[in-house]
matplotlib code that plots the C-alpha trace (Angstrom):
import matplotlib.pyplot as plt

x = [52.5, 51.8, 49.3, 49.6, 53.3, 52.2, 51.1, 54.8, 55.3, 55.2, 53.3, 54.8, 58.3, 57.3, 59.5, 59.7, 62.8, 64.3, 66.9, 64.3, 62.1, 65.1, 66.1, 62.6, 62.6, 66.0, 64.8, 61.6, 63.6, 65.6, 62.4, 62.7, 66.0, 67.5, 71.2, 71.0, 69.8, 66.0, 63.1, 60.9, 58.0, 55.0, 51.6, 50.2, 53.5, 55.4, 57.6, 54.5, 53.3, 56.7, 56.4, 52.9, 53.9, 56.7, 54.7, 51.7, 54.2, 55.6, 52.1, 51.1, 54.4, 53.4, 50.1, 47.9, 45.1, 45.0, 42.0, 42.0, 39.2, 38.2, 40.5, 43.5, 43.7, 45.2, 44.2, 46.4, 44.7, 45.8, 42.9, 41.8, 40.2, 36.9, 37.2, 33.8, 35.1, 36.1, 39.9, 42.4, 44.1, 47.4, 49.0, 50.0, 51.2, 54.1, 53.9, 56.4, 57.1, 59.3, 62.2, 61.0, 62.7, 62.8, 60.6, 57.6, 54.6, 56.7, 57.6, 53.9, 53.2, 56.2, 55.9, 52.5, 54.0, 56.6, 53.9, 52.4, 55.7, 56.4, 53.1, 53.8, 57.2, 55.7, 52.6, 50.3, 46.6, 44.7, 41.0, 40.2, 41.9, 44.9, 45.0, 47.7, 46.6, 48.3, 46.3, 46.5, 47.9, 48.5, 51.1, 49.0, 52.1, 50.9, 47.1, 45.0, 43.3, 45.9, 45.1, 43.0, 42.6, 41.7, 39.5, 37.4, 37.3, 35.9, 33.5, 35.2, 34.8, 33.5, 35.2, 34.1, 35.8, 39.1, 38.9, 38.6, 41.8, 44.5, 48.3, 50.3, 50.2, 46.4, 46.5, 43.6, 43.6, 41.2, 43.3, 46.5, 44.9, 43.7, 47.1, 49.1, 46.5, 45.5, 41.8, 40.0, 36.4, 35.6, 33.6, 35.7, 34.4, 32.7, 35.3, 34.8, 37.5, 37.6, 40.4, 43.2, 46.8, 49.4, 53.2, 55.1, 58.2, 57.3, 58.3, 59.1, 61.8, 59.9, 60.8, 64.5, 64.6, 63.2, 65.4, 62.3, 61.8, 58.0, 55.4, 51.9, 49.8, 46.6, 45.4, 46.1, 46.0, 43.1, 44.1, 42.7, 44.1, 43.4, 44.5, 45.1, 45.1, 46.4, 45.6, 47.6, 48.7, 51.7, 53.8, 57.4, 59.8, 61.7, 59.2, 56.6, 57.2, 56.9, 53.9, 51.9, 52.5, 50.0, 52.6, 50.8, 53.9, 54.7, 51.2, 51.2, 54.5, 53.0, 50.1, 52.5, 54.3, 50.9, 50.2, 53.2, 52.2, 48.7, 50.1, 52.1, 49.0, 47.3, 49.8, 50.9, 49.8, 49.2, 50.9, 51.1, 52.8, 53.1, 54.5, 53.6, 53.9, 53.1, 54.1, 52.7, 54.2, 57.4, 59.6, 62.7, 61.7, 57.9, 56.0, 54.0, 50.4, 49.1, 50.3, 48.8, 50.0, 48.9, 48.0, 48.2, 46.8, 46.7, 45.7, 44.7, 41.0, 38.4, 37.6, 41.2, 41.3, 38.2, 39.7, 42.8, 40.6, 38.8, 42.2, 43.8, 40.7, 40.5, 44.1, 43.7, 40.6, 42.5, 45.5, 43.2, 41.6, 44.9, 46.5, 43.5, 44.5, 41.8, 42.7, 40.7, 41.1, 39.5, 39.2, 40.6, 40.1, 39.9, 40.5, 39.0, 41.1, 41.0, 41.2, 42.2, 40.2, 41.2, 41.3, 43.8, 45.9, 46.0, 46.9, 49.9, 51.0, 50.6, 52.7, 55.5, 55.6, 55.4, 58.3, 60.4, 60.6, 60.7, 57.5, 55.6, 52.2, 52.4, 50.2, 50.6, 51.0, 50.8, 47.9, 47.9, 45.5, 44.7, 42.8, 40.2, 40.2, 39.5, 36.1, 35.2, 36.8, 38.8, 42.3, 45.7, 49.2, 52.7, 55.5, 59.2, 61.9, 63.4, 66.8, 66.6, 62.8, 63.4, 60.9, 59.7, 63.4, 65.9, 68.0, 65.1, 66.6, 65.6, 67.7, 67.2, 66.6, 63.8, 62.3, 62.3, 60.9, 57.9, 57.1, 57.3, 54.8, 52.6, 52.7, 51.6, 49.0, 47.4, 47.5, 45.7, 42.9, 42.9, 43.2, 45.3, 43.7]
y = [-60.2, -61.0, -58.3, -59.3, -58.4, -54.9, -56.4, -56.3, -52.9, -49.8, -47.5, -44.5, -45.7, -46.2, -44.3, -44.1, -45.0, -41.6, -43.0, -44.8, -41.7, -39.6, -42.1, -42.1, -38.3, -38.4, -41.1, -39.2, -36.0, -37.7, -37.5, -34.0, -33.2, -29.9, -29.1, -26.8, -29.5, -28.8, -30.5, -29.4, -31.9, -29.9, -31.4, -33.9, -34.0, -37.2, -36.6, -36.2, -39.6, -41.1, -39.6, -40.9, -44.4, -44.5, -43.4, -45.7, -48.6, -47.9, -47.8, -51.2, -52.7, -51.6, -53.5, -50.5, -50.3, -47.4, -45.4, -42.5, -40.0, -38.1, -35.2, -37.5, -37.4, -40.6, -42.3, -45.0, -47.0, -49.3, -51.2, -50.8, -53.3, -51.6, -50.8, -49.1, -46.2, -43.1, -43.1, -41.0, -39.4, -37.6, -36.3, -33.4, -33.1, -34.3, -31.7, -28.9, -25.4, -24.9, -24.2, -26.3, -28.1, -31.7, -31.2, -28.9, -31.3, -34.4, -34.6, -34.7, -37.6, -39.7, -39.1, -40.8, -43.7, -44.0, -44.0, -47.0, -48.7, -48.2, -49.7, -52.6, -53.1, -53.4, -55.4, -52.7, -52.6, -49.4, -49.3, -46.9, -47.2, -45.1, -43.3, -41.3, -38.9, -36.9, -34.1, -33.0, -29.6, -28.1, -25.7, -24.1, -23.5, -25.1, -24.9, -22.6, -22.6, -23.5, -26.4, -27.8, -31.4, -30.7, -27.8, -30.0, -32.6, -30.0, -28.6, -25.2, -25.3, -27.8, -30.7, -29.2, -25.9, -27.8, -30.0, -26.9, -25.2, -24.9, -24.4, -22.0, -24.5, -24.9, -28.4, -29.1, -30.7, -33.4, -34.2, -34.4, -36.6, -39.0, -38.9, -39.9, -42.5, -40.8, -40.0, -42.2, -43.3, -42.1, -38.9, -36.2, -35.9, -39.2, -40.4, -40.1, -38.6, -39.0, -36.5, -35.0, -34.2, -32.6, -32.5, -29.7, -27.6, -24.2, -22.3, -19.4, -18.5, -18.5, -22.0, -21.6, -18.1, -19.6, -22.7, -24.8, -28.2, -28.5, -25.9, -26.7, -25.1, -23.5, -22.3, -20.6, -16.9, -15.2, -13.1, -9.9, -8.7, -5.2, -3.0, 0.6, 3.6, 7.0, 9.7, 12.9, 15.1, 14.7, 17.8, 18.8, 18.0, 21.3, 24.2, 22.9, 24.2, 21.6, 23.3, 23.1, 19.5, 16.6, 13.9, 10.5, 8.6, 10.6, 10.0, 6.4, 5.8, 7.1, 4.7, 1.8, 2.6, 2.5, -1.0, -2.2, -0.1, -1.5, -5.1, -3.9, -2.4, -5.9, -8.2, -10.9, -12.4, -9.3, -9.2, -6.3, -6.4, -4.2, -6.4, -4.8, -1.1, 0.6, 4.3, 6.4, 7.7, 6.3, 9.0, 10.5, 14.1, 13.9, 14.1, 10.8, 11.3, 7.9, 5.0, 1.6, -0.9, -4.1, -4.5, -7.9, -8.1, -11.2, -12.2, -15.2, -14.6, -13.1, -10.5, -9.4, -9.3, -7.1, -4.8, -4.4, -3.7, -0.9, 0.4, 0.8, 2.3, 4.9, 5.8, 6.1, 8.3, 10.6, 10.8, 11.6, 14.4, 15.8, 15.8, 16.3, 13.3, 10.6, 7.2, 4.2, 0.8, -2.1, -5.6, -8.3, -11.5, -12.8, -16.1, -16.8, -17.7, -21.3, -22.4, -26.0, -28.3, -27.9, -31.6, -32.1, -29.1, -30.6, -34.0, -32.5, -30.6, -33.7, -35.8, -33.2, -32.9, -36.7, -37.1, -34.4, -32.1, -28.4, -26.9, -23.7, -22.5, -21.1, -20.2, -20.9, -17.9, -20.0, -22.1, -25.9, -28.7, -28.9, -25.6, -27.3, -30.5, -28.6, -27.7, -31.4, -33.0, -32.2, -31.1, -30.1, -29.5, -30.2, -27.8, -28.4, -25.8, -25.3, -23.6, -19.8, -20.2, -20.6, -22.6, -22.6, -22.5, -25.1, -24.5, -25.4, -27.6, -29.3, -31.2, -35.0, -34.9, -32.4, -34.6, -37.5, -35.4, -34.2, -37.7, -39.0, -36.3, -37.2, -40.9, -40.3, -37.7, -40.1, -43.0, -40.9, -40.3, -43.8, -45.8, -48.9, -52.2]
z = [30.2, 33.9, 34.9, 38.6, 39.1, 40.2, 43.5, 44.5, 43.0, 45.2, 42.9, 44.7, 43.6, 40.0, 37.6, 33.8, 31.8, 31.0, 28.6, 26.6, 26.3, 25.3, 22.6, 21.2, 21.0, 19.2, 16.8, 15.9, 15.5, 12.6, 10.5, 9.0, 10.7, 9.7, 9.4, 12.4, 14.7, 14.5, 12.8, 9.8, 9.7, 8.4, 8.9, 6.3, 4.3, 3.5, 6.5, 8.7, 7.4, 8.4, 11.8, 12.3, 11.0, 13.5, 16.5, 15.8, 15.2, 18.7, 20.1, 18.6, 19.8, 23.3, 22.9, 22.1, 19.6, 17.2, 16.1, 13.6, 13.1, 10.0, 10.7, 11.2, 15.0, 16.3, 19.5, 20.9, 23.6, 26.4, 27.8, 31.4, 33.8, 33.1, 29.5, 29.4, 31.4, 29.5, 29.0, 30.9, 27.9, 27.3, 24.1, 22.0, 18.4, 16.2, 13.4, 13.7, 12.5, 9.4, 11.8, 14.7, 17.4, 18.8, 21.8, 21.0, 20.9, 20.3, 24.0, 25.0, 22.6, 23.4, 27.1, 26.8, 25.0, 27.7, 30.4, 28.7, 28.3, 32.0, 33.0, 30.7, 32.3, 35.7, 34.7, 36.1, 35.1, 35.4, 36.2, 33.3, 29.9, 29.1, 25.7, 24.0, 21.3, 18.6, 17.0, 13.4, 12.5, 15.9, 14.6, 11.9, 9.9, 6.7, 7.2, 9.3, 11.7, 14.3, 16.7, 13.9, 14.9, 18.6, 17.4, 15.2, 17.9, 20.4, 17.8, 17.8, 14.0, 11.5, 9.8, 6.4, 7.3, 8.2, 5.1, 2.8, 4.2, 1.6, 1.8, -0.4, -3.3, -3.1, -1.6, 0.8, 4.2, 3.0, -0.1, 1.9, 4.6, 1.9, 0.1, 3.2, 4.3, 7.6, 7.0, 9.5, 9.8, 13.3, 13.6, 15.4, 19.0, 18.9, 21.4, 25.1, 27.3, 31.1, 31.7, 29.6, 30.5, 28.3, 29.0, 27.3, 27.3, 28.7, 25.6, 27.9, 30.4, 33.7, 35.0, 34.1, 35.6, 38.8, 38.7, 38.9, 37.4, 37.1, 36.1, 37.5, 34.8, 36.0, 32.6, 29.3, 28.8, 27.0, 24.0, 22.5, 19.2, 17.8, 14.8, 15.9, 13.5, 14.5, 11.9, 11.7, 8.7, 6.4, 6.3, 5.4, 8.1, 7.7, 7.3, 9.8, 13.4, 16.2, 17.8, 14.6, 13.7, 13.6, 13.9, 13.9, 14.9, 18.0, 19.2, 18.2, 20.0, 23.2, 22.9, 22.1, 25.4, 27.1, 25.7, 27.7, 30.7, 30.6, 31.0, 34.0, 35.5, 35.4, 37.1, 37.4, 34.1, 32.0, 28.6, 26.2, 22.8, 19.7, 17.0, 13.7, 12.7, 9.4, 9.0, 6.1, 4.0, 5.6, 4.1, 5.8, 5.6, 5.9, 9.2, 9.4, 8.6, 9.6, 11.7, 11.9, 14.5, 16.2, 19.8, 21.5, 25.1, 27.2, 30.7, 32.8, 32.9, 30.6, 33.2, 33.4, 29.5, 29.6, 32.2, 30.0, 27.0, 28.9, 30.2, 26.8, 25.2, 28.0, 27.6, 23.8, 24.2, 26.6, 24.3, 21.4, 23.4, 24.5, 21.0, 18.7, 16.6, 15.9, 17.3, 16.2, 17.9, 15.9, 17.5, 15.2, 17.1, 20.6, 22.3, 25.7, 28.7, 29.6, 33.2, 33.8, 36.0, 39.7, 40.2, 37.3, 38.4, 41.9, 40.6, 38.8, 41.9, 44.1, 41.7, 41.6, 45.4, 45.9, 43.5, 45.2, 42.2, 42.6, 41.3, 41.0, 39.7, 36.2, 33.2, 29.5, 27.3, 24.2, 22.9, 23.2, 22.3, 26.0, 25.5, 23.4, 25.4, 28.6, 27.0, 26.9, 30.0, 33.1, 31.8, 33.1, 31.8, 33.0, 32.0, 32.1, 31.4, 27.9, 27.4, 27.6, 27.0, 23.3, 21.1, 17.5, 16.7, 15.6, 18.8, 21.1, 23.8, 27.1, 29.6, 29.7, 33.5, 33.0, 30.2, 32.7, 35.5, 33.5, 32.3, 35.9, 36.9, 34.0, 35.0, 38.6, 37.7, 35.2, 37.6, 40.2, 37.7, 36.1, 39.3, 39.8, 40.1]

ax = plt.figure().add_subplot(projection="3d")
ax.plot(x, y, z, "-o")
ax.set_aspect("equal")
plt.show()
């Protein structure tokens, strides 16, 4: 390859091959293809091995070296002029949900491969190396915890903890990594990263609703999960007058409405959801004596999450005082908000503007490997719309022109960080 041809290439006019990227996505989607047009390629299965083999083959054909660490994360590297510099990395995951789609995760990995192919086509050398990663068990659908590979890499939990995780059949992560031949020698985290970008379908409806092509992601929402219990008294639905009832469900339903109201009191990124409800004794003609339900609160900063926590607790305390029914809110788990690095966010915004794509600031309501990577290096994300905001579903879909646009933004954001010789 003539690495000097870029001297005649206007970097600003550089574009990826959208048809080639689309074809790669469609080929990978055949591994684990479902009758409804989706993909079921669970982590560390034989199908996952086939997917890994295909992607790493494409990487080697593009002249990249491949390194695998002990949790099965794969790093595909294109050398830079100064190969001692930490690499500018992009990536995502290729495992799917049981009823997954063609784009979730897969797009971020294959967009990285396409960036490298484009640089190769034009003979462009970057100052820093370029790496494309795919992380083990991002989905968490077969093994928990979710975002396992990047979590071990970032020391959010230990390799031993991940190795010991079992699926429903009792098979372990370590055993399955060994079985499919993807347990590498490198210690997770013993791998420098200069900056990290991740391109992803939005998995929500905001970009489509705003008829916007690129989401410039400022960060990922923090999450607070709680179990709430309202305790009343079971009684016969007929003989018990309304004024003498201790109806746990009526009080619980008021608090459930306040979960939604709480999110609206903390805009623009407040989220409030009740997704699980258990009513006891759950009988048609018995006044409910106890109701347990989940509360999911999210916002863009930890301070906003804390304000929502205090808000819903104050509302619950007042409701308990007004009705005389005990209300107990128990924290279950929390995930801190993650702001992305201003320089990486700005690089994405500049690339979108330079390329002439409509763009808007946005946040991610879902977790991504970029969350853990942001703990280690400057990080940013690029979102593109997906049809009706639907993901984790076999009908998940994205337009080829949006797929192309997101990858072009990734290309130019990465070149800004990596430098062109």
